[in-house]
C-alpha positions as a printed Julia matrix, in Angstrom:
532×3 Matrix{Float64}:
   0.0     0.0     0.0
   1.34    3.44   -0.89
   2.27    5.79    1.98
   0.26    8.52    0.25
  -2.98    6.61    0.82
  -4.68    8.23    3.85
  -6.86    6.52    6.44
  -9.74    8.67    7.69
 -11.31    8.15   11.13
 -15.06    7.81   11.29
 -15.63   10.88   13.48
 -14.17   13.02   10.7
 -16.39   11.57    7.88
 -19.48   13.51    6.8
 -22.04   13.07    4.06
 -24.21   15.82    2.57
 -27.76   14.73    1.67
 -28.32   14.58   -2.11
 -24.68   14.65   -3.0
 -21.9    12.15   -3.33
 -20.12   11.28   -0.09
 -17.05   13.36    0.53
 -14.07   12.54    2.68
 -12.75   14.91    5.33
  -8.99   14.59    5.6
  -7.56   15.9     8.91
  -4.35   17.85    9.22
  -1.78   15.81   11.18
  -1.21   16.82   14.78
   2.22   17.75   16.05
   2.41   14.6    18.14
   2.04   12.19   15.2
   4.96   11.01   13.05
   5.69   13.07    9.98
   5.23   10.02    7.74
   1.52    9.9     8.63
   0.79   13.28    7.0
  -0.56   13.39    3.43
   2.1    13.58    0.77
   1.18   17.16   -0.07
  -1.45   19.58    1.16
  -2.98   21.18   -1.97
  -6.37   22.41   -2.95
  -6.56   19.94   -5.86
  -8.47   16.7    -5.25
  -6.37   14.23   -3.27
  -6.82   10.49   -3.78
  -4.56    7.54   -3.27
  -1.99    7.77   -6.0
   1.03    5.94   -7.11
   3.84    6.3    -4.66
   7.24    7.49   -5.89
   9.64    4.75   -6.79
  12.0     5.65   -3.96
   9.24    5.4    -1.38
   8.1     2.07   -2.78
  11.6     0.69   -2.52
  11.95    2.01    1.0
   8.69    0.39    1.96
   9.7    -2.9     0.42
  13.07   -2.88    2.21
  11.73   -1.86    5.62
  12.13   -4.47    8.39
   9.18   -6.73    9.0
   6.87   -5.89   11.92
   5.6    -8.67   14.11
   1.95   -7.65   13.53
  -0.24   -7.27   10.49
   0.9    -4.52    8.1
  -0.53   -1.22    9.18
  -1.0     1.57    6.63
  -0.05    5.1     7.52
  -2.84    6.59    9.61
  -3.95   10.18   10.0
  -4.33   11.17   13.69
  -7.79   11.7    15.08
  -7.63   14.31   17.88
  -9.55   17.4    16.79
  -8.15   17.79   13.24
  -8.67   20.79   11.06
 -10.67   19.25    8.14
 -10.49   20.26    4.54
 -12.91   19.14    1.85
 -11.81   17.0    -1.07
 -13.91   15.72   -4.0
 -15.53   12.33   -3.77
 -13.72    9.21   -4.95
 -15.88    9.1    -8.08
 -14.8    12.6    -9.11
 -11.19   11.91   -8.3
 -11.15    8.73  -10.33
 -11.55   10.75  -13.56
  -8.69   13.15  -12.76
  -5.98   10.87  -11.43
  -3.71    8.53  -13.33
  -4.05    4.81  -12.95
  -2.56    3.56   -9.67
   0.73    1.83   -9.81
   1.16   -1.71   -8.72
   1.2    -2.25   -4.91
   4.46   -3.1    -3.22
   5.18   -6.57   -1.99
   2.99   -7.89    0.83
   4.31   -7.19    4.37
   5.78  -10.1     6.31
   3.43  -12.36    8.23
   3.01  -11.26   11.87
   4.23  -13.35   14.78
   1.85  -16.09   15.91
   1.03  -14.51   19.29
   0.34  -11.09   17.77
  -1.55  -12.72   14.92
  -3.83  -14.55   17.36
  -4.48  -11.35   19.33
  -5.12   -9.46   16.1
  -7.51  -12.13   14.88
  -9.38  -12.07   18.2
  -9.67   -8.27   18.07
 -10.69   -8.25   14.4
 -13.76  -10.29   15.29
 -15.21   -7.13   16.87
 -15.02   -5.05   13.66
 -16.01   -4.88   10.02
 -15.23   -2.8     6.94
 -17.82   -1.84    4.35
 -17.28   -1.48    0.64
 -16.42    2.23    0.93
 -13.58    1.58    3.4
 -15.51    2.62    6.51
 -14.41    0.69    9.6
 -16.85   -0.17   12.39
 -16.46   -1.7    15.84
 -19.07   -3.6    17.83
 -19.56   -2.59   21.46
 -22.2    -3.31   24.09
 -23.93   -0.05   23.14
 -24.03   -1.01   19.45
 -21.94   -0.61   16.37
 -19.8     2.52   16.07
 -17.92    4.03   13.13
 -14.26    4.4    14.0
 -12.79    5.66   10.7
 -12.27    5.2     6.97
  -9.4     3.8     4.97
 -10.33    4.25    1.31
  -8.16    2.84   -1.41
  -7.09   -0.16    0.69
  -8.34   -3.67    1.1
 -10.7    -4.48    3.91
  -8.06   -6.54    5.71
  -5.58   -3.68    5.54
  -8.14   -1.16    6.77
  -9.19   -3.42    9.63
  -5.58   -4.21   10.53
  -4.86   -0.53   11.16
  -7.58   -0.19   13.77
  -6.85   -3.58   15.27
  -3.25   -2.39   15.74
  -4.57    0.65   17.58
  -6.57   -1.63   19.88
  -3.52   -3.75   20.54
  -1.57   -0.6    21.37
  -4.24    0.4    23.9
  -4.23   -3.1    25.31
  -0.44   -2.97   25.63
  -0.68    0.33   27.53
  -3.12   -1.22   30.01
  -0.89   -4.28   30.42
   2.16   -2.11   30.96
   0.35   -0.07   33.6
  -0.74   -3.28   35.37
   2.86   -4.5    35.41
   4.28   -1.21   36.65
   1.56   -0.92   39.27
   2.55   -4.29   40.7
   6.3    -3.86   40.67
   7.51   -0.34   39.97
   7.79    2.49   42.47
   5.09    4.73   41.06
   4.21    8.07   42.56
   0.6     8.9    43.39
   0.68   11.68   40.82
   1.89    9.32   38.09
  -0.84    6.8    38.92
  -3.53    9.48   38.64
  -2.09   10.86   35.41
  -1.92    7.39   33.82
  -5.52    6.58   34.81
  -6.72    9.93   33.44
  -4.89    9.29   30.17
  -6.39    5.79   29.88
  -9.87    7.17   30.6
  -9.42    9.74   27.85
  -8.18    7.17   25.35
 -10.89    4.63   26.24
 -13.81    7.03   25.8
 -14.43    6.42   22.06
 -11.17    5.08   20.72
 -10.63    4.71   16.97
  -9.76    1.07   17.4
 -11.24   -2.34   16.7
 -11.23   -4.99   19.37
 -12.92   -6.04   22.61
 -13.23   -2.48   23.88
 -15.81   -3.39   26.53
 -13.48   -6.04   27.94
 -10.58   -3.61   27.85
 -12.65   -0.99   29.69
 -13.56   -3.59   32.31
  -9.88   -4.38   32.62
  -9.15   -0.67   33.12
 -11.79   -0.55   35.86
 -10.18   -3.55   37.54
  -6.77   -1.94   37.41
  -8.36    1.24   38.77
  -9.21   -0.65   41.98
  -5.67   -1.97   42.23
  -4.43    1.55   41.57
  -6.61    2.84   44.41
  -5.08    0.28   46.77
  -1.63    1.15   45.52
  -2.37    4.84   45.96
  -3.59    4.23   49.49
  -0.45    2.22   50.28
   1.77    4.94   48.81
  -0.1     7.62   50.73
   0.3     5.58   53.93
   4.01    5.17   53.23
   4.31    8.84   52.5
   2.44    9.7    55.7
   4.71    7.38   57.68
   7.81    8.84   56.03
   6.49   12.32   56.73
   5.87   11.42   60.39
   9.38    9.98   60.64
  10.79   13.13   59.02
   8.88   15.31   61.49
  10.17   13.16   64.36
  13.75   13.42   63.07
  13.46   17.19   62.64
  11.91   17.48   66.11
  14.82   15.51   67.58
  17.25   17.94   65.93
  15.32   20.9    67.34
  15.15   19.42   70.83
  18.89   18.7    70.81
  19.54   22.33   69.82
  17.19   23.59   72.53
  18.94   21.42   75.13
  22.28   22.95   74.17
  20.83   26.46   74.32
  19.33   25.78   77.77
  22.64   24.61   79.3
  23.94   26.7    82.2
  26.45   29.21   80.72
  28.72   28.65   83.73
  29.02   24.91   82.96
  28.75   24.71   79.19
  31.77   24.0    77.0
  31.29   26.55   74.26
  33.46   25.11   71.5
  32.08   21.52   71.57
  28.56   22.93   71.94
  29.07   25.22   68.91
  30.42   22.3    66.88
  27.37   20.23   67.89
  25.01   23.0    66.77
  26.77   23.22   63.4
  26.42   19.45   63.03
  22.7    19.71   63.84
  22.34   22.43   61.19
  24.03   20.18   58.61
  21.67   17.36   59.6
  18.7    19.7    59.14
  19.87   20.73   55.67
  20.55   17.12   54.69
  17.09   16.04   55.88
  15.56   18.97   54.0
  17.48   18.07   50.84
  17.15   14.29   50.75
  14.35   13.41   53.15
  10.6    13.42   52.52
   8.97   16.81   52.5
   6.79   17.82   55.42
   3.98   20.33   55.43
   5.07   23.95   55.41
   3.44   25.06   58.71
   5.13   22.21   60.62
   8.48   22.84   58.96
   8.27   26.58   59.61
   7.34   26.02   63.26
  10.23   23.58   63.78
  12.66   25.86   61.96
  11.52   28.78   64.1
  12.31   26.78   67.26
  15.66   25.65   65.83
  16.59   29.18   64.77
  15.54   30.56   68.16
  17.75   27.99   69.95
  20.75   28.9    67.79
  20.12   32.61   68.33
  19.85   32.15   72.1
  23.05   30.09   72.13
  24.94   32.73   70.12
  23.64   35.5    72.36
  24.7    33.72   75.56
  28.07   32.87   74.06
  28.75   36.48   73.07
  27.62   37.65   76.51
  29.82   35.06   78.24
  32.92   35.92   76.26
  32.32   39.65   76.68
  32.25   39.19   80.46
  35.23   36.86   80.23
  37.16   39.5    78.34
  36.35   42.03   81.04
  37.44   39.62   83.79
  40.58   38.77   81.87
  41.43   42.45   81.49
  40.92   43.1    85.2
  42.97   40.03   86.14
  45.71   41.08   83.74
  45.92   44.55   85.31
  46.01   43.11   88.85
  48.67   40.55   87.98
  50.8    43.14   86.22
  50.85   45.07   89.52
  51.78   41.89   91.42
  54.59   41.16   88.95
  55.95   44.68   89.45
  55.97   44.19   93.24
  57.58   40.75   92.94
  60.3    42.05   90.66
  61.0    44.92   93.1
  61.55   42.4    95.94
  63.77   40.08   93.9
  67.01   41.78   95.1
  66.05   42.06   98.78
  68.36   40.48  101.38
  65.89   40.69  104.23
  65.22   37.01  103.91
  62.47   36.48  106.48
  60.37   39.55  105.74
  60.74   39.21  101.97
  59.78   35.52  102.05
  56.63   36.47  103.97
  55.96   39.22  101.39
  56.23   36.69   98.57
  53.75   34.41  100.35
  51.33   37.32  100.5
  51.88   38.09   96.8
  51.14   34.46   95.94
  47.84   34.58   97.84
  46.87   37.79   96.01
  47.88   36.2    92.68
  45.48   33.28   93.24
  42.67   35.63   94.23
  43.15   37.82   91.14
  41.61   35.24   88.79
  42.79   34.23   85.33
  43.68   36.46   82.43
  43.78   35.12   78.88
  46.01   32.09   78.53
  48.68   33.97   76.6
  48.8    36.91   79.04
  48.51   34.7    82.09
  51.4    32.47   81.04
  53.64   35.47   80.26
  52.86   37.24   83.56
  53.32   34.04   85.56
  56.73   33.51   83.95
  57.8    37.0    85.12
  56.32   36.52   88.62
  57.92   33.12   89.04
  61.23   34.44   87.72
  61.3    37.18   90.37
  60.54   34.63   93.1
  63.21   32.28   91.85
  65.83   35.02   91.84
  65.07   35.96   95.45
  64.95   32.42   96.82
  68.05   31.41   94.84
  69.95   34.28   96.52
  68.55   33.29   99.93
  69.49   29.64   99.44
  73.03   30.64   98.41
  73.36   32.74  101.57
  71.97   29.94  103.74
  74.39   27.49  102.17
  77.3    29.7   103.18
  75.91   30.02  106.69
  75.32   26.27  106.93
  78.97   25.66  106.1
  79.91   27.86  109.09
  77.41   26.07  111.4
  78.71   22.56  110.73
  80.96   22.56  113.83
  78.06   23.69  116.03
  76.07   20.72  114.81
  78.75   18.29  115.98
  78.75   19.86  119.46
  74.94   19.64  119.75
  74.85   16.03  118.56
  77.33   15.16  121.37
  75.12   17.0   123.87
  72.1    15.08  122.59
  73.85   11.78  123.22
  74.59   12.89  126.78
  71.02   14.08  127.38
  69.36   10.98  125.93
  71.4     8.86  128.39
  69.3    10.37  131.25
  66.17    8.6   130.01
  64.5     6.72  131.59
  64.76    8.85  134.75
  65.75    6.85  137.79
  67.1     9.66  140.0
  65.01   12.75  139.43
  67.23   15.22  141.26
  70.39   14.04  139.51
  68.67   13.99  136.12
  67.35   17.54  136.54
  70.78   18.89  137.47
  72.45   17.14  134.52
  69.8    18.43  132.09
  70.25   22.03  133.24
  73.97   21.8   132.55
  73.36   20.28  129.11
  70.87   23.05  128.21
  73.36   25.76  129.12
  76.01   24.2   126.91
  73.35   23.72  124.16
  72.59   27.42  124.01
  76.3    28.28  124.05
  76.97   25.98  121.08
  75.15   28.36  118.71
  73.09   27.79  115.53
  73.2    24.68  113.38
  72.53   24.32  109.61
  68.92   24.95  108.65
  68.4    21.42  107.38
  69.3    19.98  110.82
  67.47   22.43  113.07
  64.22   20.55  113.38
  65.9    17.18  113.8
  68.18   18.13  116.72
  65.58   20.34  118.41
  63.06   17.49  118.34
  65.5    15.09  120.02
  66.3    17.63  122.77
  62.56   18.32  123.39
  61.97   14.59  123.82
  64.55   14.43  126.66
  63.14   17.55  128.29
  59.65   16.1   128.15
  60.73   12.84  129.85
  62.39   14.68  132.74
  59.39   17.01  133.15
  56.95   14.11  133.31
  59.06   12.36  135.97
  59.09   15.56  138.02
  55.3    15.89  137.77
  54.8    12.33  138.98
  57.12   12.94  141.91
  55.19   16.06  142.82
  51.93   14.2   142.8
  53.35   11.65  145.2
  54.87   14.22  147.62
  52.05   16.75  147.58
  51.14   17.7   151.26
  47.48   17.92  150.48
  47.54   14.44  149.04
  49.36   13.13  152.13
  46.91   14.81  154.5
  43.94   13.37  152.68
  45.52    9.9   152.8
  46.21   10.1   156.56
  42.66   11.3   157.28
  41.17    8.47  155.3
  43.36    5.96  157.13
  42.18    7.24  160.54
  38.54    6.99  159.51
  39.0     3.45  158.23
  40.75    2.4   161.5
  37.86    3.77  163.57
  35.31    2.03  161.32
  37.16   -1.27  161.68
  37.16   -0.95  165.5
  33.4    -0.36  165.6
  32.79   -3.31  163.29
  34.89   -5.58  165.56
  32.75   -4.55  168.57
  29.56   -5.46  166.7
  31.15   -8.74  165.6
  31.91   -9.64  169.26
  28.29   -8.88  170.24
  26.95  -10.98  167.38
  29.11  -13.92  168.41
  27.86  -13.59  171.96
  24.29  -13.74  170.75
  25.04  -16.59  168.35
  23.81  -14.62  165.33
  25.66  -16.47  162.58
  24.28  -14.31  159.79
  25.47  -11.09  161.44
  28.83  -12.7   162.19
  29.37  -13.59  158.56
  28.37  -10.15  157.3
  30.52   -8.27  159.8
  33.5   -10.5   159.13
  33.36   -9.7   155.4
  32.92   -5.99  156.1
  35.96   -5.89  158.42
  38.12   -7.71  155.83
  37.21   -5.23  153.08
  37.91   -2.22  155.25
  41.27   -3.61  156.32
  42.22   -3.92  152.58
  41.23   -0.3   151.95
  43.23    0.77  155.0
  46.36   -0.91  153.68
  46.09    0.91  150.36
  45.53    4.3   152.04
  48.48    3.82  154.37
  50.68    2.89  151.41
  49.67    6.11  149.59
  50.4     8.16  152.71
  53.83    6.63  152.98
  54.55    7.47  149.32
  53.49   11.06  149.91
  55.9    11.32  152.82
  58.7    10.27  150.48
């Protein structure tokens, strides 16, 4: 069949009463292939004519299609018609048609069976008009004049098969592919539009029923996708909320305890997480996103404000501490050359206490000032230690004398003769004072040994005093006299009890007399000790 032979859809065919039928040839739409347009748009009558030799050869050499040969079709959507004379009038003006090209290859068996099944729903009349049978009746779908009935029917069967393939593809994608809700709705709308009154021949009612069935599956798929999207949206809101709450927790931390640098790094990380979630995560509704962003932005602003306030105060404290420590450094450096060792050492202790109370300056300033302060101290104490070392060398002989005196004093302990020990200790102490100073490193050691001897002698003297105290002796003698009188009275009562034969009284009085005699012995012993 020549490519210049047009096929005309039935909704574009019109007949005028009383005249010969005329064919309305539509202008091809932009979406159709260029090969489907008429060979030339002219005002002269257009009928199927002999194709150029080149086109015939191209048609003959084209690769075989798996379906029945389909002639070039003119698109149907709202064409701009133009009137052409009837076939009878054109037959007188055109040259005889050339011979048709070779028959197209036989379609594949599967496509041939589907085409044969679809062709059972259509027919072609003698004028090339193609009809399809539907539940509502027979409907004209188009015209294909100048072609055989099989060729005309094959064109519209191919259109049906194309529609059927679209439905099958949508069913497959709906079951396996990740379709968006918008794409599902657009595909269903497109199928509804194409299935309204398609220019196709086949089981259109069955195909429409199939579309309705897939519509239900699409509704389920849409519901599942919407549920997934809602769940993803809820998860996204939860993730964003977690970011916001983490930022708010950082902003609410006590400024006196917060670590500003790690906290700032954490906030920057949270901001990056927010941007990443906004860029790659599911979108959330604008009011929720704006509310969360407002909270996140407020937390960051509050953190920045507190940080600036903290470091401003810190700078003020650092400046004050720097000024105070500069004054302390000046005082320390002024004392570095002093030779008044005791007073200057006490002054340096006071400066150190004031240094600690002054607080910290910036690390750089604090380290530099401390180096100067410590240097002044070191110079002073190095000079004092050098002087003490010279003095200690002079006091070495004194140390030998005092160590000999210590050996002599420690021989008095334990004290056996208090009077002799006291006299010997007094002599040792006089020689101790005359020996002079010892090296500083040995002062505490030798003084501690001498104090131990002095303490032992003093304790022995105190014990002796307690024993020889007149008051103690008088109390002991008085107690002894009272006990002797009590014993005498008890003996008189014991004699009377024996005379009466009162065994119970005898036993009791005997025990009482024995106890009082024991007490009397102890009191008399104490009185004798007090007398010396």
